[in-house]
N, C-alpha and C positions, 0 to 999 in steps of 0.2 A: 244401392251402392254404385251401380253403373251410372245412374242418373246424376248422382252427386259428382262423380269424377269427371264425366264428360261435360257436364254443365260448367263446373269450375274451370276446367281446362279451356273450353270454348270462350268463356268470359274473359279469361286472361289473354287469349289470342286476339280477341277484339280490342282489349286494352292495349295490347302490343302495337296495334295500328296507330293508336294515339301516342304511345310512348315506346318508340322502337327499341330503347335500351332495356326494357322490362324483361327479366329472366322468367320465362313462362312457367317452367316446372316449379321453381321455387315460389313464384307468386301463386300458383295453383294450390300448393300445400298451405301457403299462408291464408288463402281464402277459405279453404276447408277448416283450418284451425280457428279462424275468426268466427265462423258459424258454429263450430263446436263449442267455443266459449260462450257465445250468445245463447245457445240452446241449454247449456249447463246452468247458466244464471237465470234461466226461466223466460227468455225472450221467445215469443211465439209469433206466428204469422198474423198480420193485421189485414182485415178485409179492406179497409180504406186505402192502405198503401198498395195492396194488390190491385184494386180497381184503378188506382192512379197509374201504376206501371202498365196495366193492361191497355188503358186509353192511350197513353203515350206510345206504346208499342204499335197499336193499330194506326195511329196518326203517322208514325214514322214509316211503317210499311206502305201506307197509302201515298205518302209523299214520295217514296222511292218509285212506286208504280207510275205516278204522275210524271215525274222527271224522266223516268226510263222510257215511257211512252212518247213523251215529247222528243227525246233524243232519237228514238227510232224513226219518228216521222221526219225529222230533219236530216238524218244520215242514211235513211233507207234500210231495206231488209236484206242487204247483201250477206251479212254475217249469219243471219238465220238461214238463208237459202243454202249457204255453203255447209253449215252444220248439218242440215237435213240431208245433204248429198253425201255426207261422210259415210263410207262403207261400214256396215255393222258386222262384227265378228260373230260367225255362227248363224247369220241370217236374222230376219226381222222378228220372227217368233221368239228366238232365243234372247234377242236384245230386249224385247218387251217383257219377257219373263223375269230376267235378271234386273231390268229397270224397275219393274213392279216390286220385286223383293227389296231392292235398295231403298225405294221411295217410302216403304212402310215406316222407316225411321222418322219420317216427317210427320207422322200422326201421333207422336208421343205426347202425352198429357192426358189422354183418356184414362189411362190406368191410375193416374194420380188422384183423379176426382173421387175414386172409390175409397181412397184412404180416409176421406173426411165425410163419408156418407152418414155416419152416425152422429156427426156434429151439425149436419145441415138441417134446416127447417123442412117441413113437409113439402113435397113436390119440387124442391130445389135441385135435387140430383138430376132428374131428367132435363131440366133447363140447362145445367152445366154441360151435359152431353150434347144438347142441341146447339148451344152457342159455340162449343169447340168444333162441332161438325160444320157449322156455317163458315167459321173462320178458316178451317182447313180447306174446305171446298173452294173458297174464293182465293185465298192467298197462295196455297201451295202450287196449283197449276200456273197461276199468274207469274209467280217468282221463277218457276222453271222455264216458262216461255221467255221471260225477260232475260234470264241468264243465257239462253240459247241465242237470243237476238243481239246481245251485247258482247259476249265473250266467245272467241273461237274455241271449239270443243277441245283442241289439244292444249289449251292454256288453262282450262278449268282447274286441273290438278295443282297448278302453281298458286292458286288462291283458295284452296279448299278450307283452310282454317278460318278465313274471314271473307267468304265470297260476297256476302251482301254489302259489306263495306267497300269492296272493290267495285261492285255494281254502282254504288252511290258515287264513288269517285269518278267513274266513267261518265255517268249521266248528269250529275249535278255539281261535281267538284269536291274539293277537300272538305268543305263545311258539311256536306251531306254525308260523306264517309265518316266524319267525326261523330255526327249525330247518330248514325246507325250503330257505330261502335259503342257509344255510351248507352244507347237503348239496349243493345244486345247484352252488354255487361250487366245491366240492371236486371233484365229478364232472367238471364241465366243464373245470376246470383240468387234471385228468388227461388229458382228451381233447386239450388243447393239447400236452402233453408227448408223447402218442402221435403226434400229427401231426409233431412235430420228429423223433422217432425213426424214424417210417415214411418220411418224405421223405428223411432222411439216407441210409438204406439203399437206397432206390429210386434216387436220383440217383447215388450212389456206384457202384451196379451198372451203371447205364446208361452212366456215364462209363468204367468198366472195359471195357465192351463196345463202346466207341468210338462211342456214340450221342450223346454230349454232349462239349463241349470238355474236354481234359485239365486245364484250368485248375482244375477243381473237385477234383482229387485231392490238392492240397497238404494235408499233415498238419502240425498244430502240435505243440508240445512235449508236450502232453497226449494225443497220439495221436488227435485228432478232426479231421474234415474241416470246419474252421471256415468255409471259403468257401461251402460248400453251405448251412450253417446261416444265415450272414449274408444270403445271397441270398434264402433262404426268408423271413427276417424282413422284408426290404425289400419283397418282393412281397406279403406278407400285409398289411403296413401300407398299401401302395398300394391294395389291395382295400378295406380299411376306409375310407380317405379318399375313394375314388371313390364308394362307396355312402353316404358321410357317416354311417356307423354305422347306417343304416336296416336293422333286422332283417328286414323283409320282403324287401328287395333281397338281403341276405346269404343268407337262407333260399332265395330263388329260385336264386341262383348255386349254392349248396350242393346243392340238390335236383337240378339238372341234372347237376352233376358226379357226385354219388353215384349217380344212376340210370344215367348213362352207364357208370360202372364196373360196376354190377351187371348191366347188359345185356351188357357185354363178357365177364363171367364165364360167362354162359349161352352166348354165341356161341362162346367158347373151348371150352366143353364139347362143343358140337355138332361143332366142327372136330376135336376129339380122337376123337369117335365115328366120323366119316366118313374122316378121314385117317390115324388112328393106332389102328386097331382092335386090333392085336396088342400094344400097349404095356401092360405090366403095371401094374395100379392096384389099390389096396386097396378102393376103394369105387366104385360105379357108380350112376348115376341113369338112369331110363328116359327114352327120347327124348321121350315124350309129356309127362312132367312138366317137362322142360327147355324144350320149346316153349311150354308154358302159362306158365311163369315168365318167359321172355323176352318173350312177347306182353304179359303183364301189366305188366312193367317199361317196355316201350316205350310202352304206353298211358298209363302214369303220366308218362313223359317228355314225350309229346305234350301231355297235359293241362296240365302245368305250363308248357310253352312257350306254349300258347294263353292261359293265364291271365295270364302275366307275360312278354310279348314283350321288354320292356325288359331284364329280367334275363337273358334269353337273349343279348342283345347284350353285356352286361357279361361273361358267360361267354366269348363268342367273342373278346372283346378279349384275353383271356389264352390261350385255347385255340389260336387261329390262330398267334400268334407261337411258341408252344411247338412246334407241329407243323412250322413252318418251320425252326426251329433243328435239330430232330431230322432232318428230311428233308435239310437241308444236310449234316449230319454223315454220314448214311448214303450220300449221293451225292457226297461231296466229291472223290472221284477223278475222276468224270465232269465235275464243275464245274471242277476244276483243269485237266483236259485241254482243256475248252472255252476256258478262259482262256488256256491255252498257244496254242491254235490262233488265238484272236483276236489275241493279242499278235504272233504271227508274221505274221498277215495284214496288220494295220494298220501295223505298224512294220517292214515289209520293207525300206524304204529307210534305216532307222535301226538296222539289225541290230547294227552294231558297237557303237553306244552302248548298246543295250539288251541286250547279251549277259548282263550281270549278272542282270537280271530273269529272262531265259529260263532260265539255269542254276539260279537259286533255285527257280523253280517245278518244274523237272525234278527237282531234288534232293529237293524235298518229296514228289513222287510216288514217287520211288525209295525214300525213307525209309519211307513208309507201306507200300509193297509189300515192303520188306525184312524186315518182321516175320515170322519163321518160325513156322509152326504145326506141331503134332504130331498124327498119327493112329495110334492103336494098332489093329493088326489081329491077328486070331487065325489066319488061314489064307490060302489062295490063291484065294478066291472072287473072280474078276475082276469079276463083276457088282457085288459090294459095293464093291470098290475103285474101280470106275468111278463109282458113285453118290457116293462120298466126293469124288472129284476134281471131279465136276460141282457138288456143293454148295460146295466151296472156290472154284471158279471163279466161281460165281454170287453168293455171299454174303460172302466174306471178302476183305479188302483185302491180298492177299499174292500173291507169285509163288514162294514157297519152302515146301515141305511135307516134313516128315520122317516117313516111314512106319516105325513101330517094331513089331517082332515080339518079344514077351517069351516066352522058353521056359526050361525048367529044364535042358535039354540041347540043344546046338546041332544034334544029330541030329534034333531034333523040328521044325526049320524046314521048312515045306512046300517040296518040291523045285521046284515051278513058280512060287513067289512072286517070285523074282528075275526070271524071264522075263516074268511078267505086268507087273511094275513097269517093266521096260525097254520093253515095248509101250506102256504108259500114258505113259511119258516121251516117246515119239515122238508119241503121239496128242495130248498137251497140251504143245506146245513152249514155251508162255509160263509154264509152271510147272516149277520145278526140283525134282524128286523125289529125295530122299535116303533110301536104305534102311539101316536100322540093326537089327541083331539083338542083343538083350540077354539075358543069362542071369540069371534071378532069378524072383521071384514078383510078378505084377501085383497092385497094391493101392495104398492111399493112401500108404504109406511110399515106394514106388518113384516114384510120381507127384511127391510133394514133392521127392524127391532130384533127379529129372530137371529139375524146374522151377528149382531153385537152380543146378544144374550148367549147364544150357543157357540160363538167364536167359529162359525162356519162361513167361508167366503160365499158371496152370492153366486159366483160362477160354479160352485159345487152344489147349487140348488136346482131342482128340475121340476118342470110341470109337463103335463100331457098336452096334446095339441088343442089350443083354444078354439072355440067356435066363433062365429061372426058376432055373437052377442057380447063377447068379452070386451069390456070397456077400455082395457089398457093394451097398448102395443108392447111387444117384447122389449123394445128399447127403453120403455118406462120402468121396467122391473129390475133395473140395476145390474144386468148381467146374468139373470136367471136363464138357464138353458132349456131347450125344448127336446123332449123325447116323443118321437112320432111313431 
C-alpha cells in the first residue's frame, strides 16, 4: 500500500514538472484509480513492457550521469567542496547513522521480486536480486554524489519531489529534465501496477488460508477478485489523504513498512536455519551474513523511527488494525467459543428465547470444524503420523482428517498402518481419522483429481517432508502444504 501511494504521488510530481498546472493529489488519486480499473478488468504486468521501461530507465540515468559529469568538469567542484564543509548536526557519526537510515529507502524493489518468485522460472529469482544489487551499487552512490556536486545542500529540500529532474535541468537543460520526468513517471507507474498485482496475490492467498474473511474471494465475470482491489484502492487513497500528499510523510511510512519486510526476510531465514535444517533448498546464506543484514536493517528502521516519530504513528494506524483482523481470523474458534460461554452464562434465565442464537453460534463452530483435510502418508512411521496429528490439532480448524496412502499395488500397503491409525484415533478422540488406500501414482494429476472429487482445496492437503528422490517440487503440487 505504501509502495502504491508513494509511487503514484512521485509519478505525478514528476509529471507536474512537465505540466505545472497539474493538481498533484487529484492526479495521484486518478492514477491509482486507473490501475485499479486495469487490474479489475484483468490487465497484468507484461515482461516485454517491463524490460522496455527498464532499458529506457537505465539509459536515462546513464545520460544524466554523463551530462552531470561533463557539467562538473566544466564548472568545477566548488559546490561539492562547500557541501562537504557544511557542519553536521550531532557530529559525523550521527550524520552517517541517520544518513544510512534514510538511504535505505533507495534500495526498495528487492522486496517486490519475492512477490513473483512462484511465477518465475528456475534460477531466475537469484538473477533478479543480482541485477538489482548491481544497479543499486552503481547508480545510488553516483546519483548522491552528483546531487552533492550540483545542488547546494540547503537547496535540496526545495526540489525533493523531483530532484533528478532538477539535476537534469542544471546539467543538460529543459529537454533532459523533461526526459527524466517522463521516464520517472513511467517507472513509478509500473510500481503502482506491481503493488496492485502483489497485494491481490497476497490477500487472495491469505484468504484461502482462512487468515482473512472469505468476503474477499468473490470473483467477477472477468475472473478477478475485485473486492480485494477495491479495498486496496480505498486504503491507498486514505493514506494519501491522511498524509495530505506530503512526500516526507509518505516516504517515512514507506520506509518503515519496507524495512520491516526486509527484516522479516532475514528473521525468516534464521528460523529456517535453526528449525528446518534438513529442508532442501537451492541456495544458502551464511549465518554471519544474515545476522549482519538483519542488524543493519533494524538499525535503519530505528533511525527512521527516531527521525520521524509522527510517521511511525501513521504506520501503526494501519498496521495495528491489520494485525487485529488477522488475529481474530486465526483465533475465531476460541473467540466464538468464548462468545458461546458468555451467552450461556448471561442469558441462563432466557435460554428458551435465546436458543436460536446459541444454535447459530454452535453451527458456525461445527461448520468451520467440518472442513475435512487430507494427509498423504508413505508408510507406517507412527512418530511422523503423530506429529501430523499434533500439527492438525494445534494449527487447523478441523476435526476431520483423511489419511491417504497411495500405492501401485494394494499389497504395498504397510501392514501396521491401519493398526497405528486405530491407535491414533483413540489417542485423539476429538479428531475423526479416516484411512483411505488409493491405487495409482502420487503426483499433481492425482492431487487435482482428489481435490475435485472430495471438494477439498489443495491448500488443505498436506504431505510429510519429501526426500531428495522426490521428482516433484512443492510448487508443482498445486498448493499442497508441508508438515515437517
